[in-house]
C-alpha positions as CSV (number, residue, x, y, z in Angstrom):
1,M,0.0,0.0,0.0
2,R,1.0,3.7,-0.3
3,L,1.1,6.3,2.4
4,F,0.9,9.8,0.9
5,C,2.2,12.5,3.3
6,M,1.3,16.2,3.0
7,P,3.7,18.7,4.6
8,H,2.8,21.6,6.9
9,A,3.0,25.3,5.9
10,G,6.6,26.0,4.7
11,G,7.4,22.3,4.9
12,A,8.7,20.0,2.2
13,A,8.8,16.4,1.2
14,S,12.1,15.9,3.0
15,F,10.3,16.3,6.3
16,Y,9.2,12.7,5.9
17,R,12.5,11.3,4.6
18,S,13.1,9.1,7.5
19,W,9.7,7.5,7.8
20,S,10.2,4.7,5.4
21,S,12.8,3.0,7.5
22,S,10.4,2.8,10.5
23,L,7.4,1.4,8.7
24,P,6.9,-2.1,7.3
25,P,8.5,-2.6,3.9
26,E,5.0,-3.2,2.4
27,V,4.2,0.4,3.2
28,E,5.6,2.8,0.5
29,V,6.0,6.3,1.9
30,C,5.2,8.9,-0.8
31,A,6.0,12.4,0.4
32,I,4.2,15.1,-1.4
33,Q,6.3,18.0,-2.7
34,Y,4.3,21.2,-3.0
35,P,5.4,23.7,-5.6
36,G,8.0,26.3,-4.7
37,R,10.4,24.3,-2.6
38,E,13.3,21.8,-2.9
39,D,13.3,20.0,-6.3
40,R,10.2,22.1,-7.3
41,W,11.8,25.4,-6.4
42,N,11.3,26.8,-10.0
43,V,7.5,26.1,-9.9
44,P,5.4,29.0,-8.5
45,A,3.9,28.2,-5.1
46,C,0.2,27.8,-5.0
47,G,-1.8,30.6,-3.4
48,A,-5.2,28.9,-2.8
49,M,-6.4,25.5,-1.6
50,P,-8.2,24.4,-4.8
51,E,-5.0,25.1,-6.8
52,L,-2.8,23.2,-4.3
53,V,-5.2,20.2,-4.1
54,E,-5.3,20.1,-8.0
55,D,-1.5,19.9,-8.0
56,V,-1.5,17.1,-5.4
57,V,-4.2,15.1,-7.3
58,A,-2.3,15.5,-10.6
59,G,0.9,14.1,-8.9
60,I,-0.7,11.0,-7.4
61,R,-3.4,10.1,-9.8
62,D,-1.2,7.5,-11.5
63,R,-0.2,5.9,-8.2
64,L,-3.6,4.9,-7.0
65,D,-3.4,1.3,-8.2
66,R,-2.8,0.1,-4.6
67,P,-4.7,0.7,-1.4
68,F,-3.6,4.1,-0.1
69,V,-3.7,6.3,3.0
70,L,-3.4,10.1,3.3
71,F,-1.5,11.7,6.1
72,G,-1.2,15.5,6.7
73,H,0.2,17.6,9.4
74,S,-1.2,21.1,10.2
75,L,-1.9,22.7,6.8
76,G,-1.2,19.3,5.3
77,A,-4.2,17.8,7.3
78,T,-6.6,20.1,5.4
79,V,-4.8,19.4,2.1
80,A,-5.2,15.7,2.8
81,Y,-8.9,16.0,3.6
82,E,-9.6,18.1,0.5
83,T,-7.5,15.7,-1.6
84,A,-9.7,12.8,-0.3
85,Q,-12.8,14.7,-1.4
86,A,-11.3,15.5,-4.8
87,L,-10.2,11.9,-5.5
88,H,-13.7,10.6,-4.7
89,R,-15.4,13.3,-6.7
90,E,-13.1,13.3,-9.8
91,L,-11.6,9.8,-10.0
92,G,-13.8,7.6,-7.9
93,G,-10.8,6.8,-5.8
94,E,-11.5,5.9,-2.2
95,V,-9.0,6.6,0.5
96,G,-8.4,3.6,2.8
97,H,-7.7,5.8,5.9
98,L,-7.3,9.5,6.5
99,V,-4.7,10.5,9.2
100,V,-4.7,14.1,10.3
101,S,-2.3,15.8,12.7
102,A,-2.4,19.1,14.7
103,K,-5.3,20.7,12.8
104,E,-8.8,21.6,13.5
105,P,-11.4,20.1,11.1
106,P,-12.6,22.1,8.2
107,Q,-16.0,23.0,9.7
108,H,-14.1,24.8,12.6
109,H,-11.4,26.3,10.4
110,R,-10.0,29.6,11.8
111,A,-8.9,32.3,9.4
112,D,-6.0,34.7,10.1
113,D,-4.0,37.3,8.2
114,F,-0.4,36.4,8.7
115,H,0.1,36.1,4.9
116,Q,-0.6,39.8,4.7
117,R,1.7,40.9,7.5
118,S,5.3,42.1,7.5
119,D,8.3,39.8,7.2
120,D,9.1,40.5,10.9
121,E,5.7,39.6,12.0
122,L,5.6,36.4,9.9
123,C,9.0,35.4,11.2
124,A,7.9,36.0,14.8
125,E,4.9,33.7,14.2
126,L,7.2,31.0,12.8
127,A,9.6,31.4,15.7
128,R,6.7,31.0,18.1
129,L,5.7,27.7,16.5
130,M,9.4,26.5,16.0
131,P,11.5,28.1,18.7
132,D,14.4,25.9,17.7
133,R,14.5,27.7,14.3
134,A,14.4,31.3,15.7
135,D,18.2,31.9,15.1
136,V,17.9,30.6,11.5
137,L,15.0,32.9,10.8
138,A,17.2,35.9,11.8
139,S,19.3,35.4,8.7
140,P,18.4,37.8,5.8
141,E,19.5,35.1,3.3
142,V,17.2,32.5,4.9
143,R,14.3,34.9,5.0
144,S,14.7,35.8,1.3
145,L,14.6,32.1,0.4
146,L,12.0,30.9,2.8
147,L,9.4,33.6,3.3
148,P,7.9,33.7,-0.2
149,T,6.9,30.0,0.1
150,V,5.8,30.3,3.7
151,R,3.7,33.3,2.9
152,A,2.0,31.5,0.0
153,D,1.3,28.5,2.2
154,Y,-0.2,30.7,4.9
155,R,-2.4,32.3,2.2
156,V,-3.6,28.8,1.2
157,N,-4.5,28.1,4.8
158,E,-5.9,31.5,5.8
159,T,-8.1,32.0,2.7
160,Y,-9.5,28.5,2.9
161,R,-13.2,28.3,3.2
162,Q,-15.3,25.2,3.7
163,E,-19.0,24.5,4.2
164,T,-20.2,24.4,7.8
165,S,-21.5,20.9,7.0
166,P,-18.7,19.5,4.7
167,P,-19.2,16.2,2.8
168,L,-18.6,13.1,4.8
169,L,-15.9,10.6,4.0
170,D,-16.5,6.8,3.8
171,C,-13.1,6.0,5.3
172,P,-11.9,5.9,8.9
173,I,-10.2,8.9,10.3
174,T,-7.4,9.0,12.9
175,A,-6.8,12.5,14.3
176,L,-3.6,13.1,16.2
177,C,-3.1,16.1,18.4
178,A,-0.6,17.3,21.1
179,A,-1.6,17.9,24.7
180,D,0.1,21.4,24.7
181,D,-0.5,22.5,21.2
182,T,-1.7,26.1,21.2
183,E,-2.9,25.8,17.6
184,T,-5.3,22.9,17.9
185,T,-7.0,21.8,21.2
186,V,-8.0,18.2,21.9
187,A,-11.6,19.4,22.0
188,E,-11.2,20.9,18.5
189,A,-9.7,17.6,17.2
190,Q,-12.8,15.8,18.3
191,G,-14.6,17.6,15.5
192,W,-13.1,15.2,13.0
193,R,-15.6,12.6,14.2
194,Q,-18.2,14.6,12.3
195,L,-16.6,14.1,8.9
196,T,-16.8,10.3,8.5
197,R,-19.6,7.8,8.2
198,V,-17.4,5.2,9.9
199,K,-14.9,5.3,12.8
200,C,-12.8,8.2,14.0
201,N,-10.0,7.7,16.6
202,I,-8.5,10.6,18.5
203,V,-4.9,10.1,19.7
204,V,-3.4,12.6,22.1
205,L,0.4,12.7,22.5
206,P,2.7,14.9,24.7
207,G,4.2,18.0,23.1
208,D,3.5,21.1,21.2
209,H,2.5,21.9,17.6
210,F,5.5,20.0,16.2
211,Y,5.2,17.1,18.7
212,L,5.6,14.6,15.8
213,V,9.4,15.3,15.6
214,P,10.3,14.2,19.1
215,R,7.3,11.7,19.2
216,R,8.1,10.3,15.7
217,N,8.0,6.7,16.8
218,A,4.7,7.1,18.6
219,V,3.2,8.8,15.5
220,L,4.5,6.1,13.2
221,A,3.1,3.4,15.5
222,T,-0.3,5.1,15.4
223,I,-0.1,5.2,11.6
224,H,0.9,1.6,11.4
225,R,-2.1,0.6,13.5
226,A,-4.4,2.7,11.3
227,V,-3.2,1.2,8.1
228,S,-2.8,-2.4,9.3
229,A,-6.3,-3.3,8.1
230,L,-5.3,-2.5,4.5
231,L,-2.1,-4.6,4.5
């Protein structure tokens, strides 16, 4: 089977580079590369959710010949959900399992305006979420390379709109969240239960918004349990 992984805002496919070695060999980890970063640096970054989902679907449509699971962290969780809807609507492809991480469900989406703020304000927000990267973000060279892509991703997230009663999925959902995440509370994560006609599991792990870095093994164990029925 295949596990398609969607990055967070400003993230890239390399974030999931080490996952293959910790999952069974019959699980092929396929990390999604959004436009505007790493090996797709020369492709303009997407500025709206429909455009980004269209790009993701175009990239995976020829790789749906096996059972597959979608995983997304933060912005990637919304991208994964919308991709699941698009695959069903456009290709008749059914996701085996949707695993979302550190993100409120679409019907409770919160808009903001960081994509319109100054570079200093945007960097301050990134440093708040990733305090270990604060020193790097102080570099003018890093800012000039990173911020255009980050700003585009924030625009995707912050201009996203969904129906108050979005369409239900026919696959199970596993929603991971962190106990000390200031971006998504456990109560908000419970809202993913409303988006599937079948089972939804809520998994709470210690940590903050990027809990999945230090808790990588626990996250992968949860994903393994979620996809084991498809193996």
